[in-house]
N, C-alpha and C positions, 0 to 999 in steps of 0.2 A: 358511391366512388365505383370502379372497375377491378372485376379479378384482372390478379397479373400473374404467372411465375416466379414464385421466389422459394426459398427457403427461410427457415424458420424455426429458430434453436429455441425445444424449451428448458422451464426449469430443472426438468427430469432425464436433458444430455441430450435429448431425440430433435438429430436435426431430416426435419418434416417436407419435403420439396413438395406443391402443388401447387391449385389455382389461389393465391389469399387475396382475398375481400379484406384491410380493414377498419373497423369502427373504434368508435369509443371506448368501448367494454371488452369486444371480445374479436377477434378474428375470424372468419371465417376461411378454414380449409377446403379447397372440393379439389375430387383425386387425394387423396393423403400421401403419401410414399416416404418411409423412412429410410436412408441413407444409414445405413449401415458397412462403414469400409472393413476390407480381409485386405489380407494374408497369407501366402496358402504356408510358406516356410520363410525362416529367417532370412531376411540379404531380400526375401521377392520384394515386386511389388505389391506394393495399394491398390487394393481393387473395390468398387465402391459396387455395391449390394445393394437392390429398389424393394423392399417386402411389402404393402400396404397397411397404411395404420388406421387405430379399431377399422383390421377384416370383421372383422362380428357385427357390425352398426347396421338397421341397417335402409341402406343407400349409402353416399358418398359423398356424403360435408357432415365436416365435425366443425362444431363453434371452439373455443378454445377464449378462456378470460383475460385482457390482455395483461393483468400481472403476474402471467406465468409463458411468457415469452421473455423468454433476452432477448434473443438478437430477429432479424430481418435483413437479408440478401435479397442482389440477386443472382445465381447462379451461373458457372463458368459456361459458357453457349454447352461445349459436348455436353455436359453434366443434361441442362434443360432439352437441348437434344435426344439423347436419353430417355428423360422421363417424357414427352410429348412422343414416341414413337413403342412408347411400355403405356403412353393410355388410350393413344386413337384407335376410332373408331371404327374409321375409314378403311372397306374392304375391297379388293382393284376385284374385281373376276377375273379370272383366266379368258383365254380365246373361247369361245367354243368350239365342239367342233362334233359334226357328225359321222358317229360308226356303223360303215353301209363293210357288206360280205367282200369289197376287194377292198378293204383295209384290213383286210384282216393277215398275219399270217400264211404264211402255204407250206403245209407235207411235199418235199420228192420220195419218191421213190420209188 
């Protein structure tokens, strides 16, 4: 079964977003992040923060027993996009420029 970016709620209350593959006895979470709602002050809008799930593990794949999962759902598009941007490893190189003497600033005396 193919993995898909989903949010799963665990029995611990954590909401984990990641590339999730559902199996019969376990779900596999690849590049999982815990979603943490925060509010800077009373009456202020709630913001979402993401922090790596199981940051001390060796690798980025975690298996969770299916009976520890309360629900699995598709994320809202802006949350999915934020996750994708945070986990993307694509780096766009900048334009290469050659530094020459003529490109250096001069001091007028």
